[in-house]
VEXDREN-96600 format. One record per residue (C-alpha): residue number from 1; residue in one letter; chain; x, y, z. Coordinates in steps of 0.001 Angstrom, whole numbers, padded with zeros to 6 digits, always signed. Example, Ala and Ser with C-alpha at 12.3 -4.5 7.8 and 13.67 -1.06 7.14 Angstrom:
% residues 2
{r 1 'A' 'A' {+012300 -004500 +007800}}
{r 2 'S' 'A' {+013670 -001060 +007140}}
% end
This chain:
% residues 492
{r 1 'M' 'A' {+055990 +016510 -001309}}
{r 2 'R' 'A' {+056286 +013158 -003096}}
{r 3 'L' 'A' {+053363 +012493 -005603}}
{r 4 'S' 'A' {+053704 +009081 -003463}}
{r 5 'A' 'A' {+052192 +009955 -000993}}
{r 6 'L' 'A' {+049573 +011686 -002627}}
{r 7 'A' 'A' {+048071 +008465 -004130}}
{r 8 'G' 'A' {+048699 +007093 -000237}}
{r 9 'A' 'A' {+047027 +009807 +001280}}
{r 10 'L' 'A' {+043998 +009294 -001236}}
{r 11 'G' 'A' {+045162 +004642 -000599}}
{r 12 'L' 'A' {+045676 +004065 -004260}}
{r 13 'P' 'A' {+048695 +002951 -005919}}
{r 14 'L' 'A' {+050866 +005045 -008005}}
{r 15 'S' 'A' {+050141 +004301 -012112}}
{r 16 'G' 'A' {+054119 +005596 -013300}}
{r 17 'A' 'A' {+057063 +006537 -011648}}
{r 18 'D' 'A' {+057219 +009149 -008545}}
{r 19 'R' 'A' {+057789 +013019 -009128}}
{r 20 'E' 'A' {+058352 +015377 -006253}}
{r 21 'I' 'A' {+055366 +017511 -006103}}
{r 22 'T' 'A' {+055286 +021660 -005895}}
{r 23 'G' 'A' {+051608 +021762 -006120}}
{r 24 'I' 'A' {+048258 +021479 -007632}}
{r 25 'A' 'A' {+046047 +022418 -010369}}
{r 26 'L' 'A' {+043269 +022526 -011798}}
{r 27 'D' 'A' {+043133 +024969 -014540}}
{r 28 'S' 'A' {+045874 +023781 -017759}}
{r 29 'R' 'A' {+046504 +027622 -017994}}
{r 30 'Q' 'A' {+047503 +027837 -014811}}
{r 31 'V' 'A' {+050345 +025159 -014187}}
{r 32 'Q' 'A' {+053095 +025904 -012975}}
{r 33 'P' 'A' {+056552 +023817 -013728}}
{r 34 'G' 'A' {+056483 +020385 -011018}}
{r 35 'Q' 'A' {+052428 +020267 -010238}}
{r 36 'L' 'A' {+050381 +017796 -010450}}
{r 37 'F' 'A' {+046729 +018548 -012594}}
{r 38 'V' 'A' {+044314 +017389 -012276}}
{r 39 'A' 'A' {+041314 +016920 -015206}}
{r 40 'I' 'A' {+038457 +017744 -013798}}
{r 41 'P' 'A' {+034907 +016536 -015256}}
{r 42 'G' 'A' {+033378 +019390 -016746}}
{r 43 'A' 'A' {+029695 +020232 -018098}}
{r 44 'N' 'A' {+031132 +021543 -021133}}
{r 45 'A' 'A' {+034016 +019040 -021695}}
{r 46 'D' 'A' {+035916 +016072 -020778}}
{r 47 'G' 'A' {+039598 +017513 -018444}}
{r 48 'T' 'A' {+041535 +014970 -019944}}
{r 49 'R' 'A' {+041854 +017053 -023626}}
{r 50 'F' 'A' {+043763 +019400 -021505}}
{r 51 'I' 'A' {+046406 +016941 -019972}}
{r 52 'P' 'A' {+048944 +017780 -022757}}
{r 53 'D' 'A' {+048294 +021502 -022432}}
{r 54 'A' 'A' {+048884 +021195 -018645}}
{r 55 'L' 'A' {+052350 +018475 -019372}}
{r 56 'A' 'A' {+053917 +020707 -021753}}
{r 57 'R' 'A' {+053210 +024171 -018944}}
{r 58 'G' 'A' {+055208 +021600 -017072}}
{r 59 'A' 'A' {+052523 +019799 -015276}}
{r 60 'V' 'A' {+055055 +016552 -014274}}
{r 61 'A' 'A' {+051966 +014355 -012894}}
{r 62 'V' 'A' {+048287 +013593 -013582}}
{r 63 'C' 'A' {+045604 +013182 -011347}}
{r 64 'A' 'A' {+042383 +011513 -013962}}
{r 65 'V' 'A' {+040206 +008435 -014593}}
{r 66 'R' 'A' {+042243 +006810 -016274}}
{r 67 'A' 'A' {+045946 +005764 -016844}}
{r 68 'W' 'A' {+048036 +008372 -019237}}
{r 69 'D' 'A' {+050058 +007923 -021195}}
{r 70 'G' 'A' {+053813 +009008 -020909}}
{r 71 'A' 'A' {+052878 +010991 -017413}}
{r 72 'P' 'A' {+052830 +009872 -013964}}
{r 73 'T' 'A' {+048998 +009038 -012996}}
{r 74 'L' 'A' {+046846 +009173 -010087}}
{r 75 'V' 'A' {+043898 +007242 -011256}}
{r 76 'V' 'A' {+041210 +007620 -009470}}
{r 77 'P' 'A' {+036874 +007671 -009997}}
{r 78 'D' 'A' {+035628 +010728 -009081}}
{r 79 'P' 'A' {+038572 +013529 -009651}}
{r 80 'R' 'A' {+036618 +016439 -007911}}
{r 81 'E' 'A' {+036771 +014666 -005184}}
{r 82 'A' 'A' {+040205 +013256 -004993}}
{r 83 'L' 'A' {+041635 +016780 -005586}}
{r 84 'A' 'A' {+039900 +017875 -002351}}
{r 85 'K' 'A' {+041215 +014818 -000495}}
{r 86 'L' 'A' {+044735 +016499 -002387}}
{r 87 'A' 'A' {+044191 +019743 -001238}}
{r 88 'S' 'A' {+044023 +019195 +002141}}
{r 89 'E' 'A' {+046719 +016280 +001998}}
{r 90 'F' 'A' {+049606 +018376 +000019}}
{r 91 'H' 'A' {+048393 +021391 +002853}}
{r 92 'G' 'A' {+048834 +019246 +006386}}
{r 93 'H' 'A' {+045318 +020093 +006736}}
{r 94 'P' 'A' {+045374 +023032 +007816}}
{r 95 'A' 'A' {+042411 +023292 +009092}}
{r 96 'R' 'A' {+043303 +020837 +012261}}
{r 97 'D' 'A' {+045314 +023856 +013018}}
{r 98 'L' 'A' {+041786 +026611 +012944}}
{r 99 'R' 'A' {+038430 +027399 +014754}}
{r 100 'M' 'A' {+036432 +026509 +012190}}
{r 101 'I' 'A' {+032974 +028536 +011653}}
{r 102 'G' 'A' {+031111 +027624 +008536}}
{r 103 'I' 'A' {+027780 +030243 +007300}}
{r 104 'T' 'A' {+025423 +028502 +004521}}
{r 105 'G' 'A' {+022159 +031083 +002603}}
{r 106 'S' 'A' {+020233 +032237 +000655}}
{r 107 'L' 'A' {+021319 +036076 +001268}}
{r 108 'G' 'A' {+023405 +038235 +004117}}
{r 109 'K' 'A' {+026770 +035069 +004450}}
{r 110 'T' 'A' {+029244 +037920 +003584}}
{r 111 'S' 'A' {+028023 +040856 +005923}}
{r 112 'T' 'A' {+027826 +038492 +008862}}
{r 113 'A' 'A' {+031471 +036825 +007398}}
{r 114 'L' 'A' {+032579 +040514 +007415}}
{r 115 'L' 'A' {+030677 +041061 +011106}}
{r 116 'L' 'A' {+032351 +037795 +012541}}
{r 117 'E' 'A' {+036041 +039077 +011534}}
{r 118 'T' 'A' {+035723 +042048 +012982}}
{r 119 'I' 'A' {+034199 +040827 +015775}}
{r 120 'I' 'A' {+036972 +038281 +016555}}
{r 121 'G' 'A' {+040262 +040494 +015077}}
{r 122 'T' 'A' {+038615 +043063 +018359}}
{r 123 'A' 'A' {+038968 +041126 +020441}}
{r 124 'G' 'A' {+042971 +039678 +019643}}
{r 125 'E' 'A' {+042684 +036858 +017573}}
{r 126 'K' 'A' {+043870 +036426 +014152}}
{r 127 'V' 'A' {+041564 +035530 +011348}}
{r 128 'G' 'A' {+041384 +034868 +007868}}
{r 129 'V' 'A' {+037489 +035469 +005949}}
{r 130 'I' 'A' {+037577 +033095 +002120}}
{r 131 'G' 'A' {+033900 +034037 +000686}}
{r 132 'S' 'A' {+032895 +035804 -002283}}
{r 133 'L' 'A' {+035154 +039614 -001470}}
{r 134 'G' 'A' {+037627 +036899 -001535}}
{r 135 'I' 'A' {+039981 +035819 +001052}}
{r 136 'R' 'A' {+041339 +038246 +003282}}
{r 137 'F' 'A' {+043707 +038372 +005775}}
{r 138 'E' 'A' {+045114 +041029 +008391}}
{r 139 'G' 'A' {+043400 +043846 +005791}}
{r 140 'H' 'A' {+045168 +042006 +002604}}
{r 141 'V' 'A' {+042434 +040410 +000365}}
{r 142 'V' 'A' {+043106 +038865 -003052}}
{r 143 'E' 'A' {+040403 +038269 -005251}}
{r 144 'T' 'A' {+039278 +034689 -006316}}
{r 145 'G' 'A' {+036128 +035736 -008385}}
{r 146 'M' 'A' {+034164 +032444 -006646}}
{r 147 'T' 'A' {+032216 +032843 -003045}}
{r 148 'T' 'A' {+034008 +029600 -002145}}
{r 149 'P' 'A' {+036920 +028472 -004923}}
{r 150 'E' 'A' {+038121 +025807 -005928}}
{r 151 'A' 'A' {+040180 +023075 -002797}}
{r 152 'P' 'A' {+043283 +024558 -003725}}
{r 153 'S' 'A' {+042498 +027116 -002314}}
{r 154 'I' 'A' {+040803 +026823 +000102}}
{r 155 'H' 'A' {+043767 +024414 +002147}}
{r 156 'G' 'A' {+046426 +026779 +000724}}
{r 157 'S' 'A' {+044658 +029767 +002558}}
{r 158 'L' 'A' {+044138 +027612 +005663}}
{r 159 'R' 'A' {+047230 +026962 +005642}}
{r 160 'Y' 'A' {+049007 +030442 +005658}}
{r 161 'F' 'A' {+045815 +031394 +007724}}
{r 162 'A' 'A' {+047734 +029419 +010303}}
{r 163 'T' 'A' {+050475 +030197 +009865}}
{r 164 'Q' 'A' {+050303 +032976 +010343}}
{r 165 'G' 'A' {+049288 +033421 +013007}}
{r 166 'A' 'A' {+045584 +032211 +013010}}
{r 167 'G' 'A' {+043481 +031041 +014918}}
{r 168 'T' 'A' {+039907 +031078 +013487}}
{r 169 'A' 'A' {+039013 +030527 +010051}}
{r 170 'V' 'A' {+035540 +032022 +008949}}
{r 171 'M' 'A' {+034054 +030577 +005608}}
{r 172 'E' 'A' {+031449 +031296 +003369}}
{r 173 'V' 'A' {+029890 +027533 +001883}}
{r 174 'T' 'A' {+027764 +028211 -001125}}
{r 175 'S' 'A' {+025532 +025493 -002523}}
{r 176 'H' 'A' {+028326 +025322 -005513}}
{r 177 'S' 'A' {+030721 +024593 -003347}}
{r 178 'I' 'A' {+029122 +021949 -001750}}
{r 179 'L' 'A' {+027490 +020318 -004435}}
{r 180 'L' 'A' {+031364 +020900 -006413}}
{r 181 'K' 'A' {+033026 +019192 -003424}}
{r 182 'R' 'A' {+035048 +021995 -003310}}
{r 183 'V' 'A' {+034411 +021789 +000562}}
{r 184 'E' 'A' {+034409 +017637 +000903}}
{r 185 'G' 'A' {+036217 +016687 +003690}}
{r 186 'L' 'A' {+036226 +019715 +005588}}
{r 187 'Q' 'A' {+034420 +020085 +009055}}
{r 188 'Y' 'A' {+033464 +022931 +011322}}
{r 189 'D' 'A' {+033677 +023806 +014159}}
{r 190 'L' 'A' {+029702 +026118 +014544}}
{r 191 'G' 'A' {+027620 +026903 +011801}}
{r 192 'L' 'A' {+025615 +029643 +010944}}
{r 193 'L' 'A' {+022119 +029091 +008297}}
{r 194 'T' 'A' {+021242 +032622 +007722}}
{r 195 'N' 'A' {+018195 +031675 +005277}}
{r 196 'I' 'A' {+017608 +029851 +002172}}
{r 197 'V' 'A' {+015399 +031263 -000315}}
{r 198 'P' 'A' {+014737 +027952 -002218}}
{r 199 'Y' 'A' {+014386 +029218 -005653}}
{r 200 'E' 'A' {+017574 +030449 -005731}}
{r 201 'H' 'A' {+020069 +028787 -008187}}
{r 202 'L' 'A' {+017731 +027510 -009886}}
{r 203 'E' 'A' {+019986 +027760 -013311}}
{r 204 'F' 'A' {+022441 +025957 -011489}}
{r 205 'H' 'A' {+019910 +023559 -009082}}
{r 206 'P' 'A' {+017678 +021499 -011702}}
{r 207 'T' 'A' {+015169 +021864 -009021}}
{r 208 'P' 'A' {+013992 +023945 -005478}}
{r 209 'E' 'A' {+013708 +021434 -003276}}
{r 210 'H' 'A' {+016927 +019829 -005036}}
{r 211 'Y' 'A' {+018957 +023708 -003866}}
{r 212 'V' 'A' {+017419 +022828 -000728}}
{r 213 'R' 'A' {+018631 +019617 -000162}}
{r 214 'T' 'A' {+021921 +020595 -001243}}
{r 215 'K' 'A' {+022026 +023305 +001441}}
{r 216 'T' 'A' {+021400 +020874 +004054}}
{r 217 'R' 'A' {+024221 +018642 +003374}}
{r 218 'F' 'A' {+026098 +021465 +004791}}
{r 219 'F' 'A' {+024972 +019910 +008481}}
{r 220 'G' 'A' {+027158 +017179 +007661}}
{r 221 'M' 'A' {+029747 +018668 +007528}}
{r 222 'L' 'A' {+029309 +020355 +010963}}
{r 223 'K' 'A' {+031495 +018290 +013691}}
{r 224 'P' 'A' {+029688 +016036 +016125}}
{r 225 'G' 'A' {+028134 +018762 +018886}}
{r 226 'A' 'A' {+028926 +021220 +017418}}
{r 227 'P' 'A' {+026598 +024134 +017584}}
{r 228 'L' 'A' {+024491 +025849 +014209}}
{r 229 'V' 'A' {+022757 +028803 +014334}}
{r 230 'V' 'A' {+020169 +029707 +012245}}
{r 231 'N' 'A' {+017850 +033238 +011457}}
{r 232 'D' 'A' {+014052 +031366 +013115}}
{r 233 'D' 'A' {+012288 +034189 +011494}}
{r 234 'D' 'A' {+012797 +032259 +008226}}
{r 235 'P' 'A' {+010718 +029324 +007899}}
{r 236 'T' 'A' {+013068 +027100 +005484}}
{r 237 'A' 'A' {+015938 +027664 +007928}}
{r 238 'R' 'A' {+013407 +026527 +010058}}
{r 239 'E' 'A' {+012036 +023358 +009371}}
{r 240 'V' 'A' {+014574 +021762 +007577}}
{r 241 'S' 'A' {+017362 +022011 +010969}}
{r 242 'T' 'A' {+014478 +020826 +013703}}
{r 243 'G' 'A' {+015748 +017937 +014391}}
{r 244 'L' 'A' {+019301 +018098 +014453}}
{r 245 'D' 'A' {+021821 +016341 +016163}}
{r 246 'R' 'A' {+023416 +019125 +017905}}
{r 247 'P' 'A' {+022343 +022101 +019522}}
{r 248 'V' 'A' {+020271 +024369 +017277}}
{r 249 'I' 'A' {+020545 +028206 +018973}}
{r 250 'G' 'A' {+017455 +030056 +016433}}
{r 251 'V' 'A' {+017838 +034024 +016201}}
{r 252 'S' 'A' {+014667 +036183 +016602}}
{r 253 'L' 'A' {+013669 +039742 +015183}}
{r 254 'R' 'A' {+009919 +038538 +015796}}
{r 255 'A' 'A' {+010181 +037692 +019203}}
{r 256 'R' 'A' {+009468 +033892 +017702}}
{r 257 'A' 'A' {+009043 +031164 +021114}}
{r 258 'S' 'A' {+011169 +028004 +019870}}
{r 259 'A' 'A' {+014544 +031111 +019072}}
{r 260 'A' 'A' {+016655 +031336 +022117}}
{r 261 'V' 'A' {+017778 +034886 +021352}}
{r 262 'H' 'A' {+016162 +037833 +020694}}
{r 263 'V' 'A' {+016700 +040853 +018624}}
{r 264 'E' 'A' {+014191 +043631 +020513}}
{r 265 'R' 'A' {+013377 +048203 +020440}}
{r 266 'V' 'A' {+015217 +047947 +016922}}
{r 267 'R' 'A' {+015895 +051350 +015798}}
{r 268 'M' 'A' {+016838 +052399 +012220}}
{r 269 'G' 'A' {+018469 +055941 +011076}}
{r 270 'V' 'A' {+020653 +057443 +008380}}
{r 271 'E' 'A' {+023365 +056927 +010569}}
{r 272 'G' 'A' {+022614 +052951 +011321}}
{r 273 'S' 'A' {+020699 +050802 +013478}}
{r 274 'T' 'A' {+020477 +050528 +017076}}
{r 275 'F' 'A' {+018562 +046805 +019031}}
{r 276 'A' 'A' {+018834 +044636 +021494}}
{r 277 'L' 'A' {+020239 +041133 +021760}}
{r 278 'Q' 'A' {+018635 +039585 +024665}}
{r 279 'V' 'A' {+020007 +035797 +025016}}
{r 280 'R' 'A' {+017004 +034006 +026465}}
{r 281 'R' 'A' {+018347 +031565 +027395}}
{r 282 'P' 'A' {+021751 +030124 +028006}}
{r 283 'L' 'A' {+024250 +029375 +025377}}
{r 284 'P' 'A' {+026762 +026283 +024713}}
{r 285 'V' 'A' {+030859 +028085 +024443}}
{r 286 'L' 'A' {+032537 +026263 +022490}}
{r 287 'D' 'A' {+035715 +025940 +024797}}
{r 288 'G' 'A' {+033468 +024945 +027835}}
{r 289 'G' 'A' {+030389 +026658 +029299}}
{r 290 'E' 'A' {+027715 +028891 +028809}}
{r 291 'V' 'A' {+026865 +032058 +028176}}
{r 292 'P' 'A' {+024127 +033558 +030440}}
{r 293 'A' 'A' {+021348 +035236 +029528}}
{r 294 'Q' 'A' {+021514 +038675 +029398}}
{r 295 'T' 'A' {+020423 +041299 +027211}}
{r 296 'I' 'A' {+023665 +043016 +025104}}
{r 297 'P' 'A' {+021962 +046885 +023805}}
{r 298 'L' 'A' {+023671 +046918 +020252}}
{r 299 'A' 'A' {+024752 +049694 +018184}}
{r 300 'L' 'A' {+025771 +049082 +014656}}
{r 301 'P' 'A' {+026329 +051702 +011034}}
{r 302 'I' 'A' {+024839 +050631 +009268}}
{r 303 'L' 'A' {+021279 +050656 +007448}}
{r 304 'G' 'A' {+018182 +047884 +007451}}
{r 305 'R' 'A' {+016931 +045301 +008761}}
{r 306 'Q' 'A' {+018642 +042768 +007198}}
{r 307 'Q' 'A' {+021926 +043735 +008561}}
{r 308 'V' 'A' {+020338 +043862 +012135}}
{r 309 'A' 'A' {+019275 +040226 +011966}}
{r 310 'N' 'A' {+023244 +039438 +010340}}
{r 311 'A' 'A' {+024318 +041025 +012685}}
{r 312 'A' 'A' {+022349 +039093 +015674}}
{r 313 'L' 'A' {+023409 +036142 +014184}}
{r 314 'A' 'A' {+027154 +037917 +014401}}
{r 315 'A' 'A' {+027186 +038456 +017505}}
{r 316 'T' 'A' {+025064 +034833 +018467}}
{r 317 'A' 'A' {+028233 +032888 +017353}}
{r 318 'A' 'A' {+030838 +035032 +018849}}
{r 319 'L' 'A' {+029499 +034173 +022444}}
{r 320 'I' 'A' {+029455 +030775 +021255}}
{r 321 'A' 'A' {+033046 +031114 +020681}}
{r 322 'G' 'A' {+034043 +032646 +023549}}
{r 323 'V' 'A' {+033997 +036624 +022685}}
{r 324 'P' 'A' {+032406 +038585 +025834}}
{r 325 'A' 'A' {+029432 +040536 +025238}}
{r 326 'E' 'A' {+031577 +043986 +025776}}
{r 327 'T' 'A' {+033719 +042933 +023031}}
{r 328 'I' 'A' {+031064 +042474 +020527}}
{r 329 'A' 'A' {+029363 +045640 +021357}}
{r 330 'F' 'A' {+031798 +047775 +020996}}
{r 331 'A' 'A' {+033535 +045805 +017254}}
{r 332 'L' 'A' {+029909 +046548 +015799}}
{r 333 'T' 'A' {+030146 +049947 +016578}}
{r 334 'D' 'A' {+033669 +049820 +014468}}
{r 335 'V' 'A' {+032318 +048556 +011822}}
{r 336 'E' 'A' {+033216 +050321 +008154}}
{r 337 'P' 'A' {+030638 +050191 +005501}}
{r 338 'M' 'A' {+030315 +047372 +003864}}
{r 339 'H' 'A' {+030418 +046774 -000111}}
{r 340 'R' 'A' {+027720 +047591 -001316}}
{r 341 'R' 'A' {+025194 +046321 +001498}}
{r 342 'M' 'A' {+023027 +049603 +002346}}
{r 343 'H' 'A' {+025869 +051603 +001784}}
{r 344 'I' 'A' {+025584 +055519 +001632}}
{r 345 'F' 'A' {+028033 +056848 -000041}}
{r 346 'Y' 'A' {+027304 +059879 -000836}}
{r 347 'E' 'A' {+025652 +063003 +001470}}
{r 348 'D' 'A' {+026821 +066002 -000658}}
{r 349 'G' 'A' {+023963 +066427 -002313}}
{r 350 'P' 'A' {+021422 +064237 -002869}}
{r 351 'V' 'A' {+022007 +060660 -000773}}
{r 352 'V' 'A' {+022917 +057875 -002346}}
{r 353 'L' 'A' {+022107 +054389 -001130}}
{r 354 'D' 'A' {+023491 +051397 -002952}}
{r 355 'D' 'A' {+022741 +047157 -002153}}
{r 356 'T' 'A' {+023145 +044175 -004005}}
{r 357 'V' 'A' {+019752 +043043 -003595}}
{r 358 'G' 'A' {+018882 +039803 -004413}}
{r 359 'N' 'A' {+015142 +038498 -003689}}
{r 360 'P' 'A' {+012499 +039928 -002749}}
{r 361 'E' 'A' {+012549 +039843 +001287}}
{r 362 'S' 'A' {+016160 +041726 +000471}}
{r 363 'I' 'A' {+013690 +044123 -001983}}
{r 364 'R' 'A' {+011551 +044951 +000652}}
{r 365 'A' 'A' {+014101 +044499 +003320}}
{r 366 'V' 'A' {+016318 +048055 +001329}}
{r 367 'F' 'A' {+012549 +049838 +000766}}
{r 368 'E' 'A' {+012216 +049633 +005023}}
{r 369 'A' 'A' {+015431 +051595 +005705}}
{r 370 'I' 'A' {+014118 +054225 +002957}}
{r 371 'R' 'A' {+011667 +054499 +004236}}
{r 372 'S' 'A' {+013553 +055011 +007288}}
{r 373 'I' 'A' {+015523 +057891 +006363}}
{r 374 'P' 'A' {+013782 +061551 +004733}}
{r 375 'H' 'A' {+014076 +062262 +001883}}
{r 376 'H' 'A' {+011808 +064531 -000834}}
{r 377 'N' 'A' {+012374 +062168 -003626}}
{r 378 'L' 'A' {+012879 +058791 -004033}}
{r 379 'R' 'A' {+015039 +057455 -006983}}
{r 380 'V' 'A' {+016279 +054725 -007959}}
{r 381 'A' 'A' {+017988 +052385 -010282}}
{r 382 'Y' 'A' {+017287 +048765 -010401}}
{r 383 'A' 'A' {+019569 +045664 -012540}}
{r 384 'I' 'A' {+018049 +043166 -013874}}
{r 385 'R' 'A' {+019335 +039486 -012420}}
{r 386 'G' 'A' {+021140 +038552 -015222}}
{r 387 'S' 'A' {+022214 +034173 -016048}}
{r 388 'R' 'A' {+019235 +033377 -012735}}
{r 389 'G' 'A' {+015780 +032538 -014956}}
{r 390 'T' 'A' {+012659 +034344 -015412}}
{r 391 'E' 'A' {+011399 +033255 -011353}}
{r 392 'V' 'A' {+013857 +035067 -009075}}
{r 393 'N' 'A' {+013284 +037913 -012049}}
{r 394 'E' 'A' {+009552 +037542 -012539}}
{r 395 'R' 'A' {+009455 +037349 -008502}}
{r 396 'N' 'A' {+011664 +040723 -008071}}
{r 397 'A' 'A' {+009288 +042757 -010140}}
{r 398 'E' 'A' {+006234 +041470 -008321}}
{r 399 'A' 'A' {+008892 +042953 -004555}}
{r 400 'L' 'A' {+009748 +045963 -006744}}
{r 401 'A' 'A' {+006186 +047016 -008134}}
{r 402 'R' 'A' {+005308 +047305 -004137}}
{r 403 'E' 'A' {+007387 +048743 -002721}}
{r 404 'I' 'A' {+007642 +051977 -004943}}
{r 405 'E' 'A' {+005177 +054075 -004161}}
{r 406 'P' 'A' {+004952 +055910 -007536}}
{r 407 'T' 'A' {+003850 +059630 -006412}}
{r 408 'I' 'A' {+006959 +059816 -005930}}
{r 409 'A' 'A' {+009065 +057347 -007698}}
{r 410 'T' 'A' {+011540 +056994 -010208}}
{r 411 'L' 'A' {+012584 +054203 -011932}}
{r 412 'V' 'A' {+015119 +053082 -014213}}
{r 413 'V' 'A' {+015693 +049429 -015478}}
{r 414 'T' 'A' {+019198 +048560 -016564}}
{r 415 'S' 'A' {+020178 +045254 -018542}}
{r 416 'S' 'A' {+023941 +046646 -017316}}
{r 417 'E' 'A' {+024706 +045432 -021129}}
{r 418 'D' 'A' {+027893 +047514 -020793}}
{r 419 'H' 'A' {+029879 +046455 -017820}}
{r 420 'A' 'A' {+027480 +042928 -016857}}
{r 421 'S' 'A' {+029934 +039695 -016953}}
{r 422 'E' 'A' {+029260 +036890 -019311}}
{r 423 'R' 'A' {+028456 +034718 -016327}}
{r 424 'D' 'A' {+026283 +037499 -015733}}
{r 425 'R' 'A' {+023873 +038859 -018600}}
{r 426 'V' 'A' {+020850 +039547 -019162}}
{r 427 'E' 'A' {+018907 +036810 -021300}}
{r 428 'D' 'A' {+016056 +038194 -023263}}
{r 429 'D' 'A' {+012974 +037081 -021130}}
{r 430 'E' 'A' {+014875 +038224 -018096}}
{r 431 'R' 'A' {+014611 +041539 -018957}}
{r 432 'E' 'A' {+011160 +040638 -021052}}
{r 433 'I' 'A' {+009515 +039221 -017257}}
{r 434 'V' 'A' {+010807 +042073 -015558}}
{r 435 'L' 'A' {+009372 +045018 -018446}}
{r 436 'R' 'A' {+006068 +043005 -017904}}
{r 437 'T' 'A' {+005406 +042793 -014720}}
{r 438 'L' 'A' {+006169 +046147 -013854}}
{r 439 'E' 'A' {+003387 +046761 -016542}}
{r 440 'A' 'A' {+000995 +044695 -015796}}
{r 441 'R' 'A' {+001551 +046415 -012147}}
{r 442 'G' 'A' {+001456 +049830 -013375}}
{r 443 'V' 'A' {+004089 +050191 -012714}}
{r 444 'R' 'A' {+006109 +053823 -014349}}
{r 445 'F' 'A' {+009360 +053110 -015548}}
{r 446 'I' 'A' {+012279 +054040 -018351}}
{r 447 'Y' 'A' {+014357 +051164 -019540}}
{r 448 'E' 'A' {+017972 +052011 -020300}}
{r 449 'P' 'A' {+019584 +049263 -021814}}
{r 450 'T' 'A' {+023614 +049868 -020308}}
{r 451 'L' 'A' {+024378 +050399 -015936}}
{r 452 'E' 'A' {+026386 +054587 -017279}}
{r 453 'G' 'A' {+022772 +055482 -019137}}
{r 454 'A' 'A' {+020413 +054190 -016319}}
{r 455 'V' 'A' {+022635 +055745 -013731}}
{r 456 'T' 'A' {+022434 +058951 -015493}}
{r 457 'K' 'A' {+018901 +059088 -016040}}
{r 458 'T' 'A' {+018487 +058508 -012558}}
{r 459 'L' 'A' {+020526 +061477 -010857}}
{r 460 'E' 'A' {+019633 +063676 -013894}}
{r 461 'G' 'A' {+017341 +066260 -011671}}
{r 462 'A' 'A' {+018562 +065386 -008290}}
{r 463 'A' 'A' {+018760 +067501 -005181}}
{r 464 'R' 'A' {+019461 +067989 -002627}}
{r 465 'G' 'A' {+016763 +066316 +000338}}
{r 466 'D' 'A' {+016101 +063635 -002722}}
{r 467 'L' 'A' {+017276 +059345 -001909}}
{r 468 'V' 'A' {+019080 +057777 -004936}}
{r 469 'A' 'A' {+019472 +053821 -004261}}
{r 470 'L' 'A' {+021047 +051713 -006737}}
{r 471 'L' 'A' {+019593 +048341 -006460}}
{r 472 'G' 'A' {+020426 +045527 -007629}}
{r 473 'A' 'A' {+023093 +042056 -007511}}
{r 474 'Q' 'A' {+026260 +041641 -010339}}
{r 475 'G' 'A' {+024840 +043809 -012924}}
{r 476 'M' 'A' {+024742 +047168 -010367}}
{r 477 'D' 'A' {+028334 +046540 -009618}}
{r 478 'K' 'A' {+029737 +049190 -011431}}
{r 479 'G' 'A' {+026395 +051916 -010243}}
{r 480 'A' 'A' {+028181 +053383 -007571}}
{r 481 'E' 'A' {+032201 +054293 -009242}}
{r 482 'I' 'A' {+029680 +055503 -012737}}
{r 483 'A' 'A' {+027568 +057502 -009624}}
{r 484 'R' 'A' {+030539 +059061 -008048}}
{r 485 'K' 'A' {+032107 +060172 -011463}}
{r 486 'L' 'A' {+028768 +062036 -012359}}
{r 487 'L' 'A' {+028311 +063956 -008740}}
{r 488 'P' 'A' {+029858 +067021 -007751}}
{r 489 'P' 'A' {+033150 +066109 -004904}}
{r 490 'P' 'A' {+031899 +065913 -001784}}
{r 491 'V' 'A' {+033040 +068790 -000180}}
{r 492 'D' 'A' {+034998 +068715 +002811}}
% end
């Protein structure tokens, strides 16, 4: 695409000569010859500092807050906002060629996205997913390191989905991506709100109120009249979605009268969960018409009430997207185990469960699932949540203390010093608040600084009939890998 065409899309004059643009980059280290480099003002460094490096690597033009001598420049007041517009224009506005489903919330986005991917795919439609497990399409996965990647990656992926014949794109939309304008300009045909935990990501948001306000900006990204499916059991999600000028479809596991969809007859066991999805009132269908009131029996080969809630949200969204009830039921019975989502990955001896608990509600949910699994002794390895602040860690420790039964549980706490990345490193005050809280609640535990030491200690003495739980967010990501090396190979 010509640089002049991109300038025209921004409504700006071009400063300097026109150029043929082969791509858009915002990291000077990743610039390829022929690309436009967008110099983003950062929290720690001004992006214009990297313009010489970008030009040396082959960038042929620049987008920045000021003109750059010796390079054609698109001068803009906000390079981040311009980046999203440029990426969409460069890739031919691919979101217009897809049915866009956006999912936001503090917990459950990834599970809900993967469930929707399975359901829509079972209905015979190609679907692409952008989320924390990477960019996914037709069995192929590209890791991005972000739940919602930067705008060039988003729009490039959407164009690829559309070119390959996809009809739907499912996207996880984070508060970071909203605030940093990665999703600027995107519009969604259908939205889902899983929940809002106000004290999440206080390492990024100045206050809980700011986090909640940022999340609600997602509503403005829905097309006029686009339905919003909401977890009606979450008080904050329910509050912020009340009074919106669009269809709001509540889904409840607690039989709330305000919810159009109820989840009933939930049963859980080591094989998974069964439940009934009761559509109490007709639901709108995106392409016109209504889903009639009905009751749909569903089975999910995944443990946990939280996963039942995610499946209910996904099933409701799929009905609105036009997927038949019988297809939804068939798809859910065949769902693959999800990475670190109530995943039982070893049963030939102790049963070993892996889950990415991140806050008190997910801790409560995983222990509810644990209680549904017959076992002798419970052995838990828990990874402290790094670089997320003391408040969430104190709340998590309190929740852990409430759930742990000292007469049957072994608890090993770790900072994962050997495996946590720099952005997930446990700070001293985070470690101390967790250990101090557990001590104050009278919980007996062992502290092991390394993840390998914690998993090893947790598995010591574990026997057939015991249950081992590897719990924690990013700090526990390598826990299952370590455990597999320590456990005997399963017998065929």
